[in-house]
C-alpha positions as CSV (number, residue, x, y, z in Angstrom):
1,M,90.5,142.3,114.9
2,I,88.4,141.8,118.1
3,T,88.1,138.8,120.3
4,E,86.3,138.1,123.6
5,L,88.3,137.1,126.7
6,S,86.9,133.8,128.0
7,G,84.7,134.1,131.1
8,T,85.0,137.9,131.4
9,G,82.7,139.3,128.7
10,R,85.4,141.8,127.8
11,R,86.3,142.3,124.1
12,V,89.9,143.2,123.3
13,S,91.9,143.5,120.1
14,I,94.2,140.7,119.1
15,T,96.8,143.3,118.3
16,I,97.7,143.5,122.0
17,L,99.3,140.1,121.8
18,P,103.1,140.2,121.6
19,D,104.9,138.8,118.5
20,D,106.0,135.7,120.2
21,V,102.4,134.8,121.1
22,L,101.2,135.5,117.6
23,L,104.0,133.2,116.3
24,E,102.8,130.4,118.6
25,I,99.2,130.9,117.2
26,F,100.4,131.0,113.6
27,D,102.5,127.8,114.2
28,H,99.4,126.1,115.6
29,C,97.3,127.2,112.6
30,V,99.9,126.0,110.1
31,T,100.3,122.7,111.8
32,L,96.5,122.1,111.8
33,S,96.3,123.1,108.2
34,Q,99.0,120.7,107.1
35,R,97.3,117.9,109.1
36,Y,93.8,118.3,107.7
37,T,94.3,119.6,104.1
38,P,95.4,117.7,101.0
39,Y,99.1,117.4,100.4
40,D,99.2,119.6,97.4
41,Q,97.5,122.4,99.4
42,Q,99.7,122.3,102.5
43,V,102.2,124.8,101.3
44,Y,99.5,127.4,101.2
45,A,98.8,127.3,104.9
46,W,100.6,130.6,105.6
47,Y,99.2,132.5,102.6
48,T,96.1,133.8,104.4
49,L,98.1,134.9,107.4
50,V,100.4,137.3,105.4
51,H,97.4,138.9,103.8
52,V,95.7,140.0,107.0
53,C,98.0,142.9,107.9
54,Q,101.5,144.2,107.6
55,R,102.4,143.2,111.2
56,W,101.3,139.6,110.6
57,R,103.3,139.6,107.4
58,Y,106.4,140.6,109.3
59,V,105.9,138.0,112.0
60,V,105.4,135.2,109.4
61,F,108.4,136.2,107.3
62,D,110.7,136.6,110.3
63,S,110.2,132.8,111.1
64,P,110.3,131.0,107.8
65,R,111.7,127.8,109.2
66,R,109.5,127.7,112.2
67,L,106.4,128.0,110.0
68,D,107.9,125.9,107.2
69,L,107.3,128.6,104.6
70,R,107.6,127.3,101.0
71,L,106.5,128.5,97.5
72,R,104.6,125.9,95.4
73,C,105.2,126.0,91.6
74,T,103.3,124.1,89.1
75,D,103.1,124.1,85.3
76,K,100.2,126.6,85.6
77,T,102.1,128.9,88.0
78,P,103.4,132.2,86.5
79,V,106.7,131.4,88.1
80,T,108.7,134.5,87.1
81,N,106.0,136.8,88.5
82,M,105.7,134.8,91.7
83,L,109.4,134.8,92.4
84,G,109.4,138.6,92.0
85,I,106.6,139.0,94.6
86,W,107.6,136.7,97.5
87,P,110.8,136.5,99.5
88,A,113.5,133.9,98.6
89,L,111.7,131.0,100.2
90,P,112.2,127.2,99.5
91,I,110.5,126.1,96.3
92,V,108.2,123.1,95.9
93,I,107.6,121.8,92.4
94,S,104.8,119.3,92.9
95,N,101.5,118.0,91.5
96,V,102.9,118.8,88.0
97,Y,101.7,117.5,84.6
98,P,103.4,119.8,82.1
99,S,101.7,119.2,78.8
100,S,102.2,122.6,77.1
101,T,105.1,124.8,76.1
102,N,104.1,127.4,78.8
103,G,104.0,124.6,81.4
104,V,107.5,123.5,80.5
105,T,108.7,127.1,80.6
106,N,107.2,127.6,84.1
107,I,108.9,124.5,85.5
108,I,112.2,125.4,83.9
109,S,112.0,128.8,85.5
110,A,111.4,127.2,88.9
111,L,114.2,124.6,88.4
112,Q,116.7,127.5,87.6
113,Q,116.4,128.5,91.2
114,H,118.5,125.4,91.9
115,D,119.7,126.6,95.3
116,R,116.1,127.0,96.6
117,V,114.3,124.0,95.2
118,C,113.5,121.5,98.0
119,T,110.9,119.2,96.3
120,I,110.6,118.0,92.7
121,D,107.5,115.9,91.9
122,I,106.7,115.7,88.2
123,S,104.1,113.1,87.4
124,D,104.5,112.9,83.6
125,V,107.7,114.6,82.6
126,P,107.9,115.1,78.8
127,N,111.1,114.5,77.0
128,S,111.4,118.2,76.2
129,L,111.4,119.1,79.9
130,L,113.7,116.2,80.8
131,K,116.3,117.3,78.3
132,E,116.3,120.9,79.6
133,F,116.5,119.6,83.2
134,A,119.3,117.2,82.4
135,A,121.3,120.0,80.8
136,M,121.4,121.8,84.1
137,Q,124.7,121.1,85.8
138,E,124.3,123.1,89.0
139,P,124.0,121.2,92.3
140,F,120.7,121.3,94.2
141,P,121.9,121.8,97.8
142,A,118.3,122.3,99.3
143,L,116.7,119.3,97.5
144,T,115.2,116.8,99.9
145,E,112.7,114.9,97.7
146,M,112.7,114.1,93.9
147,K,110.1,112.1,92.1
148,L,110.0,111.8,88.3
149,W,107.7,109.7,86.2
150,S,108.1,109.3,82.4
151,F,105.6,107.7,80.0
152,D,107.3,108.8,76.8
153,E,109.2,106.6,74.4
154,N,113.0,107.0,73.8
155,V,113.4,108.8,77.1
156,P,116.7,110.7,77.2
157,V,119.5,109.4,79.4
158,L,120.3,111.6,82.4
159,P,124.1,112.4,82.4
160,D,126.5,112.1,85.2
161,S,126.3,115.8,85.7
162,F,122.6,115.7,86.5
163,L,121.9,117.8,89.6
164,G,125.5,118.8,89.4
165,G,126.3,115.4,90.7
166,S,125.4,116.6,94.2
167,A,122.3,116.6,96.3
168,P,123.6,116.4,99.9
169,R,120.2,116.9,101.6
170,L,118.2,114.4,99.5
171,R,116.1,112.0,101.5
172,D,113.7,110.5,99.0
173,L,114.4,109.6,95.4
174,F,111.9,108.0,93.0
175,L,112.5,107.5,89.2
176,W,109.9,105.8,86.9
177,S,111.3,104.7,83.5
178,I,114.0,107.4,83.8
179,P,117.4,106.0,82.6
180,F,120.1,107.3,84.9
181,P,123.2,105.0,84.7
182,G,125.2,107.8,86.4
183,L,123.1,107.5,89.6
184,P,125.9,105.9,91.7
185,K,127.9,109.1,91.4
186,L,124.9,111.2,92.7
187,L,124.3,108.7,95.5
188,L,127.8,109.2,96.9
189,S,126.7,112.7,97.9
190,T,123.3,111.7,99.5
191,H,124.5,110.3,102.8
192,G,121.1,111.0,104.4
193,L,119.0,109.2,101.8
194,V,116.1,107.3,103.4
195,T,114.1,106.0,100.4
196,L,115.5,104.9,97.0
197,R,113.0,103.7,94.4
198,L,114.0,102.9,90.8
199,W,111.0,101.5,88.9
200,N,110.8,100.3,85.3
201,I,114.5,100.7,84.8
202,P,115.0,100.7,81.0
203,R,118.0,99.0,79.4
204,S,119.6,102.4,78.8
205,G,119.5,102.9,82.6
206,Y,121.3,99.7,83.5
207,I,123.6,100.0,86.6
208,S,126.0,97.1,87.3
209,P,125.6,95.3,90.7
210,S,129.1,96.3,91.8
211,A,128.5,100.0,91.0
212,M,125.2,99.9,92.8
213,V,126.6,98.4,95.9
214,T,129.5,100.9,95.9
215,A,127.0,103.7,95.9
216,L,124.9,102.0,98.6
217,S,127.9,101.7,100.9
218,T,127.6,105.3,102.0
219,L,123.8,105.2,102.6
220,T,123.7,104.2,106.3
221,S,120.3,105.9,106.8
222,L,118.6,104.0,103.9
223,E,115.4,102.3,105.0
224,S,113.7,101.3,101.8
225,L,115.3,100.2,98.5
226,D,113.4,99.3,95.3
227,L,115.2,98.1,92.1
228,L,112.7,97.2,89.4
229,F,114.0,96.4,85.9
230,L,111.7,96.7,82.8
231,S,113.1,93.7,81.0
232,P,115.7,90.9,81.5
233,R,119.3,91.4,80.8
234,S,121.0,89.8,77.8
235,Q,122.9,86.5,78.2
236,A,126.1,88.3,77.6
237,D,125.5,90.5,80.6
238,R,124.6,87.6,82.8
239,A,127.9,85.8,81.9
240,S,130.0,88.5,83.6
241,R,129.3,87.5,87.2
242,L,132.0,87.8,89.8
243,P,132.7,85.6,92.9
244,P,131.2,87.0,96.1
245,P,133.4,89.4,98.0
246,L,134.9,88.6,101.4
247,I,133.7,91.9,102.9
248,R,130.1,93.0,102.7
249,V,128.5,96.5,102.8
250,A,126.3,97.1,105.9
251,L,122.9,98.8,105.5
252,P,122.1,99.1,109.2
253,A,118.7,100.9,108.7
254,L,117.3,98.9,105.8
255,T,113.9,97.4,106.6
256,S,112.4,97.0,103.1
257,L,113.8,95.6,99.8
258,T,111.9,95.3,96.6
259,F,113.4,93.8,93.4
260,K,112.3,92.8,89.9
261,G,114.7,91.4,87.5
262,D,117.1,88.4,86.9
263,S,118.0,86.2,89.8
264,E,121.7,86.6,88.9
265,Y,121.5,90.3,89.4
266,L,119.9,89.9,92.8
267,E,122.5,87.3,93.7
268,D,125.2,89.8,92.9
269,I,123.6,92.5,95.0
270,V,122.8,90.5,98.1
271,S,126.1,88.7,98.1
272,R,127.7,92.1,98.9
273,L,125.1,93.4,101.5
274,E,124.3,92.9,105.1
275,A,120.8,94.1,106.2
276,P,120.2,92.6,109.7
277,L,117.0,94.6,110.3
278,L,115.3,93.7,107.0
279,R,111.6,93.0,107.7
280,Y,110.1,93.0,104.2
281,T,111.3,91.7,100.9
282,E,109.4,91.6,97.6
283,I,111.1,89.8,94.7
284,T,109.8,89.3,91.2
285,F,111.9,87.1,88.9
286,F,111.6,87.1,85.1
287,N,111.0,83.6,83.7
288,Q,114.2,81.5,83.6
289,L,114.9,77.8,82.9
290,I,117.2,77.5,85.9
291,F,117.1,79.3,89.3
292,D,120.2,78.9,91.4
293,T,120.3,81.5,94.2
294,P,122.4,80.2,97.1
295,L,123.7,83.7,97.9
296,L,120.1,84.9,98.4
297,R,119.7,82.0,100.9
298,H,122.7,83.2,102.9
299,F,121.4,86.8,102.8
300,I,118.0,85.9,104.2
301,S,119.5,83.7,106.9
302,R,121.1,86.9,108.3
303,T,117.9,88.8,108.7
304,E,114.9,89.1,111.1
305,I,112.8,87.2,108.5
306,F,114.7,84.0,109.0
307,R,114.3,84.1,112.8
308,E,110.6,85.0,112.9
309,A,108.7,83.5,109.9
310,Y,105.9,81.2,111.1
311,R,103.6,80.8,108.0
312,A,104.2,80.4,104.3
313,R,101.7,80.8,101.4
314,I,101.9,79.5,97.8
315,A,99.5,81.0,95.2
316,C,99.4,79.8,91.6
317,L,97.9,82.5,89.4
318,T,97.2,82.5,85.6
319,G,100.5,84.3,84.8
320,A,102.7,83.9,87.9
321,V,103.4,81.9,91.0
322,L,103.6,83.7,94.4
323,F,105.4,82.6,97.6
324,S,105.0,84.6,100.8
325,L,106.3,84.4,104.3
326,Y,104.6,85.9,107.3
327,L,105.8,87.0,110.7
328,R,104.0,86.2,114.0
329,N,103.7,89.7,115.5
330,G,100.0,90.0,116.2
331,T,99.2,91.4,112.7
332,D,100.2,88.5,110.5
333,E,102.7,90.7,108.7
334,E,103.9,89.7,105.3
335,A,107.7,89.6,105.3
336,V,108.6,88.1,102.0
337,M,106.7,88.1,98.7
338,L,108.4,86.2,95.8
339,R,106.8,86.2,92.3
340,I,108.0,84.2,89.3
341,S,106.4,85.3,86.0
342,C,105.4,82.1,84.1
343,K,102.2,80.5,83.0
344,P,101.9,76.7,82.9
345,L,101.3,75.2,86.3
346,D,104.1,72.6,85.9
347,W,106.6,75.4,85.0
348,Q,105.4,77.5,88.0
349,I,105.8,74.6,90.5
350,S,109.2,73.6,89.0
351,S,110.5,77.1,89.1
352,L,109.3,77.7,92.7
353,A,110.7,74.4,93.9
354,Q,114.1,75.5,92.6
355,V,113.9,78.9,94.3
356,C,112.6,77.5,97.6
357,S,115.4,74.9,97.7
358,T,118.2,77.2,96.8
359,S,117.0,80.6,98.1
360,F,115.6,80.0,101.5
361,P,117.4,78.4,104.4
362,P,115.6,75.9,106.6
363,L,113.1,78.0,108.5
364,P,112.9,76.4,112.0
365,T,110.0,78.6,113.2
366,L,107.8,77.8,110.1
367,E,104.7,76.0,111.3
368,R,102.1,76.4,108.6
369,L,101.9,76.2,104.8
370,D,98.9,77.4,102.7
371,I,98.6,76.4,99.0
372,G,96.0,77.8,96.6
373,I,95.4,77.9,92.8
374,D,93.6,80.9,91.4
375,N,90.8,80.2,88.9
376,H,91.3,76.5,89.4
377,R,87.9,75.5,87.9
378,D,88.9,77.0,84.6
379,L,92.5,75.9,84.7
380,L,92.1,72.4,86.1
381,P,91.3,70.7,82.8
382,E,94.2,72.5,81.1
383,W,96.7,71.7,83.8
384,Q,95.6,68.3,84.9
385,D,97.8,66.3,82.5
386,D,100.8,68.7,82.8
387,M,101.7,67.8,86.4
388,E,103.8,65.0,87.8
389,D,103.6,63.9,91.5
390,I,107.4,64.3,91.8
391,Q,107.1,68.1,91.1
392,W,104.8,68.7,94.0
393,L,107.0,66.6,96.3
394,E,110.0,68.6,95.3
395,L,108.2,71.8,96.1
396,L,107.1,70.5,99.6
397,R,110.5,69.0,100.4
398,P,112.1,72.2,102.0
399,F,109.3,72.7,104.5
400,T,110.6,70.3,107.1
401,S,109.2,72.1,110.2
402,V,105.6,72.6,108.9
403,K,102.9,71.2,111.2
404,D,99.8,72.4,109.4
405,L,99.3,72.0,105.6
406,V,96.3,74.1,104.4
407,L,95.0,73.3,100.8
408,S,92.3,75.3,99.1
409,E,90.0,73.5,96.7
410,G,92.2,74.0,93.7
411,P,95.4,72.1,94.7
412,V,93.7,69.2,96.5
413,P,93.4,67.0,93.3
414,F,97.1,67.6,92.6
415,I,98.8,67.4,96.0
416,V,96.9,64.6,97.8
417,P,97.7,62.0,95.1
418,A,101.3,63.1,95.3
419,L,101.4,62.5,99.0
420,Q,100.2,58.9,98.7
421,E,103.4,58.2,96.7
422,L,105.2,58.5,100.1
423,S,105.0,54.9,101.4
424,G,107.2,52.7,103.6
425,E,110.3,54.4,105.0
426,R,109.8,57.3,102.6
427,V,106.6,58.4,104.5
428,T,108.4,61.2,106.3
429,E,110.7,62.1,103.4
430,V,108.5,65.2,102.8
431,L,106.7,67.2,105.5
432,P,108.2,65.0,108.3
433,T,106.6,67.0,111.2
434,L,103.1,67.3,109.6
435,E,100.4,67.0,112.2
436,N,97.3,68.5,110.5
437,L,96.0,68.5,106.9
438,F,93.3,71.1,106.2
439,L,91.2,70.7,103.1
440,E,88.7,73.2,101.5
441,G,86.0,72.6,99.0
442,P,83.6,69.7,98.3
443,Q,84.3,66.7,100.5
444,P,86.9,64.5,98.7
445,S,85.6,61.3,97.1
446,G,86.8,58.7,94.6
447,P,90.5,58.6,93.9
448,V,91.3,61.7,96.0
449,K,89.6,60.2,99.1
450,E,91.5,56.9,98.5
451,A,94.8,58.8,98.2
452,I,94.1,60.6,101.5
453,Q,93.3,57.2,103.2
454,K,96.6,55.7,102.0
455,F,98.6,58.6,103.1
456,I,97.0,58.8,106.5
457,A,97.3,55.1,107.0
458,A,101.0,55.1,106.1
459,R,101.8,57.9,108.5
460,Q,99.8,56.2,111.3
461,F,101.6,52.9,110.8
462,F,105.1,54.5,111.2
463,G,104.1,56.6,114.2
464,Y,103.6,60.0,112.5
465,P,99.8,60.4,112.7
466,V,98.1,63.2,110.7
467,T,94.6,64.6,111.5
468,V,92.4,65.7,108.5
469,H,90.2,68.7,108.8
470,H,87.6,69.8,106.2
471,R,85.4,72.8,105.4
472,V,83.3,73.6,102.4
473,N,84.2,77.3,102.2
474,R,86.0,79.9,104.2
475,D,82.8,81.2,105.9
476,L,82.6,77.9,107.9
477,E,84.8,76.4,110.6
478,Y,87.0,73.4,109.9
479,K,85.7,70.1,111.2
480,R,87.7,67.0,111.9
481,W,87.1,64.6,109.1
482,E,87.3,60.8,109.7
483,V,88.8,59.7,106.4
484,G,86.9,56.4,106.6
485,D,83.6,58.2,106.6
486,R,81.4,57.7,103.6
């Protein structure tokens, strides 16, 4: 191994370098390899080094933590042979799609090294493997990351003894369609957990709100929490709600919360939590006749979102209605995304009006509201007769600080006629601080133009003038539109 000394023209052997210098070079090589190679190849960064010569092998294996030495096992790895060749290094089980008997056997062989496994990432875990895994009752003291996806039917339920009920170094946990009602017991041992994602939680994996909050109470490092249920709970389950507690659990590091399920479950959870640094919330509610979420309102009022939201957006889609809040931080960051799964437009507007009036406190910094309807040209004939003006007014009522109302082409024929209903002293009953009305699409004419004229005239008469702006499409700039223009 010969190299040339820079600027001298002399060629010397790299073997003259002391071990500590070699280690610095190796560390640099491994770091670069991890930065510029795919994730599933990063654990191989040191393999080449140990095959150069015996001395290099000694240097590498003398510093396993410094060089982040790990063994990667997949369903195609002859695990038994590999474990007999290499030192007792941490084991990474990743990029795994076990579809054969040999594949399952290889993964089980790796999992049996429970005191060395640091990562488990199995993308399509078959029931046969999950049953074997669930039967292991030993703790996994080195485990820092676990991700399990299941796409099988009748997935076996993980018992309370899963992972021996202890994974003290776990930082990231993700389960997809994996029923684990005993999860709270495991979480009591994971004080350093940073990310908890439970997606497509089946009925067999239901965890009560009180049990979940008790488990969360020890997770002071938790930054991201996802609870996504596969289906609504039964009415019997919903009837067992308890009054909110006097003392709440603090999650001082939580910045992201994602939820899909019944509004009652979310109410039970947030009534017991404090998350003052929360910056992003994504909520999907299953369809319900009545939404009553005052405790969610109180929860949001204690977060950064309440103090910094400046813009809101409502989007009516073919199968759901979306409501978003954005923070003014230079990047127009989305802070809240609320989705309600339902189809008819009148049902969407009625449901969202209930949630906005009960779930969100008055937002004093909110200045702008955007409203759009997806595929409006196809849906307009179907929805035209379903809507009543009062439904739109109830939806707009909570937005008392909005100065700019932006309507895409779809909602204009719905909302403008509703606004003209506000006459006399009721003219500021909805959107009392409105200053600008932005319209998109063809220039209004006929009944829509007449409705705009009546609304603007009423506001002007009572000393609350509104300026109308118009543009044909988003590629153009808004222009002030004199409503009296022909």
